[in-house]
C-alpha positions as CSV (number, residue, x, y, z in Angstrom):
1,M,71.4,-98.0,67.0
2,R,74.8,-96.2,66.9
3,T,77.1,-95.0,69.7
4,G,77.0,-91.1,69.7
5,R,80.3,-89.2,69.4
6,G,79.4,-87.6,72.6
7,T,79.5,-91.0,74.5
8,L,82.6,-92.2,72.7
9,S,84.4,-89.2,73.8
10,V,83.6,-89.2,77.7
11,A,84.2,-93.3,77.7
12,A,87.6,-93.0,75.9
13,G,88.1,-89.7,78.0
14,L,87.6,-91.8,81.7
15,V,89.6,-94.6,80.0
16,L,92.7,-92.1,79.4
17,V,92.4,-91.3,83.2
18,A,92.1,-94.4,84.3
19,L,95.0,-95.8,82.3
20,A,97.0,-92.5,83.0
21,S,96.4,-92.9,86.9
22,V,98.8,-96.2,85.9
23,G,101.6,-94.4,85.8
24,Y,101.4,-92.4,88.5
25,V,100.1,-95.0,90.8
26,L,102.4,-98.2,90.2
27,P,106.1,-98.5,91.2
28,P,108.9,-97.9,90.6
29,A,109.2,-94.4,91.0
30,F,112.1,-92.9,89.6
31,D,113.0,-89.1,90.3
32,P,116.6,-88.2,91.3
33,P,117.0,-85.4,93.6
34,P,119.5,-82.9,93.1
35,L,122.6,-83.4,95.2
36,K,124.0,-80.9,97.9
37,A,126.6,-79.1,97.5
38,D,129.7,-80.6,99.8
39,P,132.1,-78.1,100.6
40,A,135.2,-80.6,99.9
41,F,134.5,-80.3,96.1
42,Q,133.9,-76.8,96.1
43,A,137.1,-75.7,97.1
44,I,139.2,-77.7,95.4
45,P,143.0,-77.1,94.8
46,A,145.0,-76.6,91.4
47,Q,147.5,-79.7,90.4
48,P,150.8,-79.8,92.0
49,A,152.5,-79.0,89.4
50,G,155.8,-81.8,89.8
51,E,152.5,-83.6,88.4
52,L,152.4,-82.1,85.1
53,K,155.7,-81.7,84.4
54,P,156.8,-82.8,80.6
55,V,157.2,-86.2,79.9
56,V,160.2,-87.1,77.9
57,A,158.3,-90.3,75.6
58,V,160.6,-90.9,72.8
59,D,162.8,-94.1,74.2
60,P,162.9,-97.0,71.3
61,I,160.3,-100.1,72.4
62,R,159.9,-103.4,71.3
63,R,156.8,-104.5,70.2
64,E,155.0,-108.5,71.1
65,E,152.5,-110.0,70.1
66,I,151.6,-112.6,73.4
67,S,149.0,-115.0,73.8
68,L,147.4,-116.4,77.1
69,Q,145.5,-119.6,78.4
70,G,142.6,-117.8,80.4
71,E,139.0,-119.8,81.8
72,G,138.0,-121.4,78.4
73,Q,139.8,-119.3,75.7
74,R,143.0,-117.8,75.4
75,L,143.2,-113.9,75.6
76,E,145.4,-112.2,73.0
77,G,147.5,-109.3,73.5
78,T,150.5,-106.8,73.1
79,L,153.6,-105.8,75.1
80,R,155.1,-102.6,74.6
81,A,158.5,-102.7,76.0
82,P,161.3,-99.4,76.3
83,L,164.7,-100.9,74.4
84,T,166.1,-98.8,77.6
85,P,168.4,-100.8,80.2
86,G,167.1,-102.0,83.3
87,R,163.9,-102.8,85.0
88,H,161.4,-101.0,84.5
89,P,157.1,-100.7,86.2
90,A,154.3,-102.0,84.4
91,M,150.6,-102.1,84.2
92,V,147.9,-103.7,82.6
93,F,145.2,-102.4,80.3
94,V,141.7,-103.5,81.5
95,S,138.7,-101.9,79.1
96,G,135.6,-100.9,80.0
97,S,132.3,-102.5,78.7
98,G,131.7,-103.8,74.7
99,N,134.1,-105.7,72.9
100,G,137.0,-104.3,74.4
101,S,139.7,-104.4,71.6
102,R,143.7,-103.7,72.5
103,T,143.3,-101.4,69.9
104,E,141.7,-98.9,71.8
105,F,145.0,-98.2,74.4
106,T,147.5,-97.7,71.5
107,P,148.0,-94.6,72.0
108,Q,148.1,-94.3,75.6
109,A,150.5,-97.8,75.5
110,E,152.9,-96.0,73.1
111,F,153.2,-93.4,75.1
112,L,154.0,-94.6,78.3
113,A,156.7,-97.5,76.7
114,K,158.1,-94.1,75.0
115,A,158.5,-92.9,78.5
116,G,159.8,-96.0,80.0
117,V,156.6,-98.1,81.3
118,V,155.8,-101.6,79.8
119,T,152.4,-101.6,79.2
120,I,150.2,-104.7,78.0
121,A,146.8,-104.0,76.0
122,F,144.6,-107.1,75.4
123,D,141.8,-108.2,73.8
124,K,138.5,-108.8,76.1
125,R,136.8,-112.1,76.2
126,T,134.2,-113.3,74.8
127,I,133.1,-116.3,76.7
128,G,131.7,-115.8,79.5
129,Y,130.9,-111.9,78.7
130,N,127.8,-110.6,77.1
131,F,125.1,-108.4,77.2
132,R,122.9,-110.6,79.4
133,E,125.8,-111.6,81.8
134,R,128.9,-110.2,82.9
135,D,131.1,-112.0,85.6
136,F,133.5,-109.3,86.6
137,G,135.7,-111.6,88.6
138,L,136.0,-113.7,85.9
139,L,137.8,-110.4,84.1
140,A,139.8,-109.7,87.1
141,D,141.1,-113.2,86.6
142,D,142.0,-112.1,83.2
143,A,144.0,-109.2,84.2
144,L,145.7,-111.4,87.1
145,R,147.2,-113.4,84.3
146,M,148.5,-110.6,82.6
147,V,150.2,-108.9,85.8
148,E,151.4,-112.9,86.5
149,Y,153.2,-112.5,83.1
150,L,154.8,-109.1,83.3
151,R,155.9,-110.3,86.7
152,T,158.2,-112.5,84.8
153,R,159.4,-110.9,82.0
154,P,163.3,-109.5,82.8
155,E,162.8,-105.9,82.0
156,V,159.8,-105.4,84.3
157,D,160.0,-104.5,88.3
158,P,158.1,-106.7,89.7
159,T,157.1,-104.8,92.6
160,R,156.0,-102.6,90.1
161,V,153.4,-104.1,88.2
162,G,149.7,-102.4,88.6
163,L,146.4,-102.5,86.5
164,W,144.8,-99.5,84.7
165,G,140.7,-99.9,84.3
166,V,138.2,-97.2,82.4
167,S,134.8,-97.1,83.2
168,E,133.1,-100.8,83.5
169,G,137.2,-101.9,84.4
170,G,136.4,-100.0,87.6
171,W,134.6,-102.8,88.8
172,V,137.0,-105.6,87.6
173,V,140.5,-103.8,88.7
174,P,139.1,-103.6,92.2
175,I,138.4,-107.3,92.6
176,A,142.1,-108.1,90.9
177,A,144.0,-105.5,93.3
178,A,141.8,-107.5,96.1
179,K,142.6,-111.0,95.1
180,S,146.5,-111.2,95.0
181,S,149.1,-108.3,96.9
182,A,150.5,-109.1,92.8
183,V,149.6,-106.4,91.9
184,G,151.6,-103.0,93.0
185,F,149.0,-100.3,92.1
186,M,145.8,-99.7,90.5
187,V,144.9,-96.9,87.8
188,L,141.4,-96.1,87.6
189,V,140.0,-93.8,84.9
190,S,136.2,-92.7,84.7
191,S,135.5,-95.4,87.9
192,P,131.9,-95.8,88.8
193,N,132.5,-97.1,92.1
194,V,128.3,-97.4,92.2
195,S,126.4,-99.9,91.0
196,P,126.2,-100.3,87.3
197,L,122.2,-99.8,87.5
198,R,122.7,-96.4,89.4
199,Q,125.4,-95.1,87.2
200,V,123.4,-95.8,83.9
201,A,120.4,-94.1,85.4
202,W,122.1,-91.1,86.7
203,A,123.7,-91.1,82.8
204,L,120.5,-91.5,81.1
205,N,119.1,-89.0,83.2
206,E,121.8,-86.3,82.5
207,Q,121.6,-87.3,78.6
208,L,117.9,-86.8,78.4
209,L,118.5,-83.9,79.9
210,R,120.4,-82.2,77.2
211,L,118.7,-83.6,75.3
212,R,115.5,-81.9,76.3
213,A,113.7,-84.8,76.2
214,P,110.3,-85.2,77.7
215,I,110.6,-86.3,81.7
216,G,108.2,-89.0,80.1
217,A,110.9,-90.4,78.5
218,R,113.0,-90.9,81.0
219,D,110.3,-92.5,83.3
220,L,109.6,-95.1,80.0
221,L,113.1,-95.8,80.2
222,T,114.3,-95.7,84.0
223,R,110.7,-98.4,84.3
224,A,111.7,-100.8,81.7
225,M,115.6,-100.5,82.8
226,G,113.6,-101.4,85.8
227,G,112.3,-104.8,84.7
228,V,116.1,-106.0,83.5
229,G,116.5,-109.0,85.0
230,F,120.3,-108.9,84.6
231,H,122.0,-109.2,87.9
232,F,125.7,-107.9,87.1
233,L,123.8,-104.7,87.0
234,R,123.3,-104.4,90.8
235,Y,126.8,-105.5,91.1
236,D,127.8,-104.1,94.5
237,A,131.5,-102.8,93.9
238,M,132.0,-101.8,97.6
239,P,133.7,-105.2,99.2
240,A,136.3,-105.2,96.8
241,L,137.6,-101.3,96.9
242,S,137.5,-101.7,101.1
243,Q,139.8,-104.3,100.5
244,V,142.5,-102.5,98.5
245,K,145.9,-102.1,100.0
246,Q,147.7,-100.7,97.0
247,P,148.4,-97.5,95.9
248,V,145.6,-95.9,93.7
249,L,145.2,-93.2,91.2
250,A,141.9,-92.2,90.4
251,F,141.0,-89.8,87.0
252,Y,137.3,-87.7,86.4
253,G,136.8,-85.7,83.8
254,T,134.7,-82.7,84.5
255,T,132.6,-82.7,81.5
256,D,131.7,-86.5,81.3
257,P,127.8,-87.4,80.6
258,S,128.8,-91.0,81.9
259,I,129.3,-91.0,85.8
260,P,128.5,-89.5,88.6
261,F,132.1,-88.2,89.5
262,V,131.3,-86.5,92.6
263,E,129.3,-89.7,94.2
264,S,132.2,-92.3,92.6
265,T,134.5,-90.1,94.5
266,K,133.2,-90.1,97.5
267,A,132.8,-94.3,97.4
268,L,136.0,-94.5,96.9
269,I,137.5,-92.5,99.5
270,T,134.2,-93.7,102.0
271,A,135.8,-97.2,100.4
272,L,139.5,-96.7,101.3
273,G,138.7,-94.9,104.5
274,K,137.4,-99.0,105.6
275,A,140.4,-100.7,104.2
276,G,142.6,-98.2,105.7
277,N,144.3,-97.2,102.6
278,D,146.2,-93.5,102.7
279,N,147.7,-94.0,99.4
280,Y,145.2,-91.8,97.0
281,T,145.3,-89.5,94.8
282,I,142.2,-88.4,92.9
283,R,142.7,-85.5,89.8
284,F,140.0,-83.9,88.1
285,M,140.5,-82.9,84.7
286,A,139.2,-80.1,82.9
287,D,137.6,-80.8,80.0
288,G,137.9,-84.0,80.6
289,D,135.4,-86.8,79.1
290,H,134.5,-90.2,79.7
291,A,137.7,-91.4,78.2
292,M,139.7,-88.4,79.4
293,R,139.5,-86.7,76.2
294,V,138.4,-83.1,74.9
295,H,135.2,-83.7,72.8
296,G,136.4,-86.9,72.1
297,G,139.6,-85.7,70.2
298,P,143.2,-85.2,72.1
299,F,143.5,-85.7,75.7
300,T,142.4,-83.5,78.3
301,K,145.3,-81.9,79.3
302,G,147.9,-82.7,81.8
303,Y,146.3,-86.5,81.9
304,L,149.4,-88.4,80.5
305,E,151.8,-86.5,82.1
306,T,150.1,-86.9,85.4
307,L,149.9,-90.6,84.5
308,A,153.7,-91.1,83.8
309,N,155.0,-89.2,86.6
310,W,152.6,-91.3,89.0
311,I,153.6,-94.8,87.9
312,K,156.9,-94.5,87.4
313,G,157.9,-91.7,90.4
314,L,156.3,-94.9,93.1
315,P,156.9,-95.6,95.7
316,D,156.8,-91.7,96.5
317,T,154.3,-90.7,94.2
318,A,151.9,-93.0,96.2
319,R,151.8,-90.4,99.0
320,P,150.2,-87.3,97.7
321,T,150.2,-83.5,99.1
322,V,146.6,-83.7,98.2
323,H,144.7,-86.5,97.7
324,M,141.9,-84.1,95.2
325,A,143.0,-81.7,93.6
326,G,142.7,-80.2,89.7
327,A,139.4,-78.5,88.2
328,T,136.2,-77.8,90.4
329,P,133.9,-80.8,89.2
330,V,129.7,-80.1,89.4
331,Q,127.1,-82.7,89.5
332,R,123.5,-82.0,89.3
333,F,121.7,-85.1,90.5
334,E,122.0,-87.9,92.6
335,A,122.8,-91.0,91.2
336,S,119.5,-92.9,92.7
337,D,119.1,-96.5,91.9
338,V,116.4,-97.7,89.6
339,P,114.1,-100.3,92.1
340,A,113.4,-103.6,90.7
341,A,110.0,-103.6,89.0
342,P,107.3,-105.7,90.7
343,W,106.9,-109.3,89.5
344,Y,103.7,-107.8,87.0
345,A,106.1,-105.8,85.3
346,G,109.5,-107.6,85.3
347,G,111.4,-108.8,81.9
348,T,109.2,-112.1,81.7
349,M,106.2,-110.3,82.1
350,L,106.2,-108.0,79.6
351,G,107.5,-110.6,77.3
352,L,104.6,-112.5,78.2
353,T,102.1,-109.7,77.2
354,I,103.9,-109.0,73.6
355,C,103.2,-112.7,73.0
356,L,99.7,-112.5,73.8
357,A,99.0,-109.2,71.9
358,A,101.0,-110.8,68.6
359,V,98.5,-113.8,68.9
360,G,95.8,-111.8,69.2
361,Y,96.8,-109.7,66.7
362,V,97.8,-112.5,64.3
363,A,94.7,-114.7,65.5
364,G,92.7,-112.2,64.3
365,P,93.1,-111.7,60.7
366,V,93.2,-115.5,60.1
367,A,89.7,-115.8,62.3
368,A,88.6,-112.6,59.8
369,M,89.5,-114.2,56.5
370,V,87.6,-117.6,57.6
371,V,84.4,-116.0,57.8
372,R,84.8,-114.5,54.8
373,L,85.5,-117.5,53.0
374,R,82.6,-119.6,55.6
375,H,80.0,-116.5,55.2
376,R,77.2,-118.4,53.2
377,K,77.0,-120.3,56.6
378,Q,76.7,-117.6,58.3
379,T,73.1,-117.2,60.2
380,P,71.1,-114.8,59.9
381,V,73.2,-113.8,56.2
382,E,71.7,-110.8,55.7
383,T,72.5,-108.4,59.0
384,N,76.1,-110.5,59.4
385,A,76.8,-109.8,55.8
386,R,76.6,-105.6,56.4
387,L,77.4,-105.5,60.1
388,W,80.3,-107.5,59.9
389,P,82.8,-105.7,57.6
390,P,82.7,-102.6,59.0
391,I,84.1,-104.5,62.7
392,R,86.6,-106.2,60.5
393,R,88.3,-102.8,59.0
394,R,88.4,-102.0,62.7
395,L,90.3,-104.8,63.8
396,S,92.4,-104.4,61.3
397,R,93.7,-100.7,61.5
398,M,93.9,-102.0,65.3
399,A,96.0,-104.5,64.9
400,W,98.5,-102.4,62.7
401,T,98.4,-99.3,65.6
402,G,99.4,-102.1,68.1
403,L,102.5,-102.6,65.5
404,G,103.2,-99.2,64.6
405,L,103.4,-98.7,68.7
406,L,106.1,-101.4,69.4
407,A,107.8,-100.3,66.4
408,S,107.6,-96.7,67.6
409,V,108.8,-97.0,70.9
410,V,112.2,-99.6,70.0
411,A,112.6,-97.3,67.4
412,F,112.3,-94.1,69.8
413,I,114.9,-96.1,72.9
414,T,117.3,-96.6,69.6
415,V,117.5,-93.1,68.7
416,L,118.1,-92.2,72.5
417,V,121.0,-94.3,72.4
418,L,122.4,-92.7,69.1
419,F,121.9,-89.6,70.4
420,S,123.3,-90.0,73.7
421,V,126.7,-90.3,71.6
422,N,126.3,-87.5,69.4
423,Q,123.8,-84.9,70.8
424,A,124.1,-81.7,68.5
425,G,121.3,-80.6,66.9
426,A,119.8,-84.1,68.4
427,W,116.1,-82.5,70.7
428,P,113.9,-81.9,67.2
429,A,114.6,-85.6,66.5
430,V,113.6,-87.0,70.2
431,L,111.0,-84.7,70.7
432,A,109.6,-85.6,67.3
433,G,109.8,-89.6,68.2
434,W,107.9,-89.1,71.7
435,L,105.0,-87.5,69.9
436,V,105.1,-90.2,67.8
437,V,104.9,-93.0,70.2
438,R,102.5,-90.6,72.5
439,V,100.4,-90.4,69.2
440,L,99.9,-93.9,68.8
441,A,99.7,-94.7,72.4
442,V,95.9,-92.6,72.4
443,L,95.2,-93.8,69.0
444,M,95.3,-97.1,69.5
445,L,93.4,-96.6,72.7
446,I,90.3,-95.0,70.6
447,Q,90.5,-97.4,68.1
448,E,89.8,-99.9,71.4
449,V,87.0,-97.7,72.8
450,T,85.0,-97.2,69.9
451,A,85.8,-100.7,68.4
452,V,84.0,-102.2,71.9
453,A,81.2,-99.7,70.9
454,A,80.9,-100.8,67.2
455,F,80.5,-104.6,68.5
456,V,78.2,-103.7,71.2
457,S,76.1,-101.8,68.5
458,A,76.3,-104.5,66.1
459,L,74.9,-107.3,68.3
460,R,72.4,-104.9,69.8
461,E,71.1,-104.3,66.1
462,G,71.2,-108.5,65.3
463,M,74.4,-109.4,64.8
464,Q,74.8,-113.3,65.9
465,P,78.7,-113.9,65.7
466,S,79.7,-117.3,64.6
467,R,82.4,-118.6,66.5
468,W,85.3,-117.2,63.9
469,Q,84.2,-114.0,64.5
470,H,84.6,-114.6,68.4
471,V,87.9,-115.4,68.1
472,A,88.6,-112.4,65.4
473,V,86.9,-109.9,67.9
474,A,88.6,-111.5,71.6
475,G,91.9,-111.8,70.1
476,V,92.2,-108.2,68.6
477,L,90.9,-106.5,71.4
478,G,92.6,-108.4,73.8
479,G,96.0,-107.8,72.6
480,N,95.2,-104.3,72.3
481,G,94.2,-104.0,75.4
482,L,97.3,-105.8,77.6
483,L,99.4,-103.3,74.7
484,L,97.3,-100.6,76.6
485,V,97.9,-101.7,79.9
486,A,101.3,-102.4,79.3
487,A,101.5,-98.1,77.7
488,A,99.9,-97.2,81.2
489,Y,102.5,-99.0,83.0
490,Y,105.6,-97.6,81.0
491,G,103.8,-93.7,81.5
492,L,102.8,-93.5,77.4
493,F,99.4,-92.0,78.9
494,S,100.7,-90.1,81.9
495,F,100.9,-86.5,82.2
496,P,102.5,-83.6,82.0
497,W,104.3,-84.3,79.1
């Protein structure tokens, strides 16, 4: 007795509704609200002309390769020093996330050295820093070693040696400044000042909006982020910032898609207020991106001049005529935190689910092969020989669909990461990728329902499954079922689109 298409359609629909409900009911939910307008950021004065005065960066300089012993490894860097006589201010560049090669700072280091500022750019450590583990305190110690070294140089004014940090370096530099009075000043470029997880979630939401990605794509990625157990993602920057007593210069670009610059500024002002530090200067640079460049090209107008004039003018420039100035920043949404995933949706359980599904997919074909090799020993032979092949073909298709879904999700996330850097013309590919993921998820659901119905019908027609046939059916149906539940949690069945 075969199950009718109408019955199968109703069953598939009910299962789809149940799975879609899982995505709505289970935590964590992520829906950042619009950021309320703050009058303080809507009437920002223009940058004082004195900060933008032309800088003559033509002095001859000397370049020197240095190597200092850090914790567990040597730190390699390049020192650039002007050849003009006297003692000069000095600064250490601290990189953002990634491999942190010193070469990325070459244009700024050359400009500052030719303008009269000694600089060090060094390669980020490889021991104790990786994708899963990042010790910001360890990175701060590396920066302090460079500061202490600069203070011993005869061409350096030891009272004016500071740190410059970009992006992730904005979590590192305050730790070093709070730890040691040897740090004379602090320059922050695109410093998040909120937790890494909040910063990444905000950037993800902004980039997906620019890519015109469906809301479900955001839910998929944020739920995945909530299940990541990387401790550094929930780092709190406020304790270190609240201990900074040194003069601070902070730059934010008004086109930066990577950090919530309005909330980052508020966090910085709040922290420095707790420290009793009124010596801070915050400048919003028009058209500036995350690296203070215009669309990844030249530096935004006034950035290098402001940086050089501020450093060379210390300690007088530490007390600005206006704390915040420059272009008007516009941040659309709040930097909401991503709640930690419940135990059943954490990274460990997701990995276990995928492993169990993979075992089921492997066990199914192996068991089916054993059945084919031993079919003459099955009873009753004629009934099983007639009913088993269609079921085996269904199981095979289900296994391939499940593997295809896993591969498509990984490919879709990769596409989003790639297009977050270059978003030109990306939205058709993003929509197409999301369509493929959703179609495969629904197809996997339909195959699960029809395979169960086919197996039940075969049992009613007299099929007596062998032990190996039970293994094949249970392995593939069970593995597929686990993936269906996981897909439901990550919103692949949710509506609207």
